[in-house]
C-alpha positions, -999 to +999 in steps of 0.1 A: +000+000+000+014+035-009+023+060+018+019+098+016+044+118+034+033+152+049+060+176+063+049+205+085+073+232+096+071+261+120+065+294+102+097+315+098+086+341+123+078+316+150+106+308+175+120+272+171+138+264+203+146+229+193+160+240+160+181+266+178+194+241+203+205+219+175+219+248+155+240+259+185+257+224+188+266+220+151+301+235+153+308+217+185+302+183+169+320+191+137+292+203+113+303+237+107+290+237+070+254+237+083+234+265+099+199+278+108+183+244+117+145+243+119+128+213+133+095+203+119+072+173+119+068+144+095+037+124+091+033+092+071-002+081+061-010+049+044-034+049+014-060+023+007-058+019-031-040+041-057-028+077-049-048+099-073-050+137-074-081+134-054-063+114-026-035+140-026-061+167-022-076+148+008-041+146+022-037+183+019-071+188+036-060+163+064-028+184+069-046+217+069-074+207+092-056+183+116-019+180+114-008+216+111-016+246+134-022+274+109-012+302+134+024+288+139+030+262+111+028+257+075+026+226+053+060+224+037+055+193+014+031+166+006+044+137-016+041+100-022+069+082-004+095+066-027 
């Protein structure tokens, strides 16, 4: 059965303390080439049947209505898992 992946991220203007904590540690653990970490959420939903445009539209509705808090988060990506 196919899986749809939904990524939800904090809006840029919202503080991200977990991302900031990771960001602060990057140089200490040898990852100096990376910066400005933002931590989000990943959801995987299994689809009964084929993934059609209508099913992807329903996944977007699910993300909008249930998975993301519109005042602090945005839906960064919705795709079929590879």
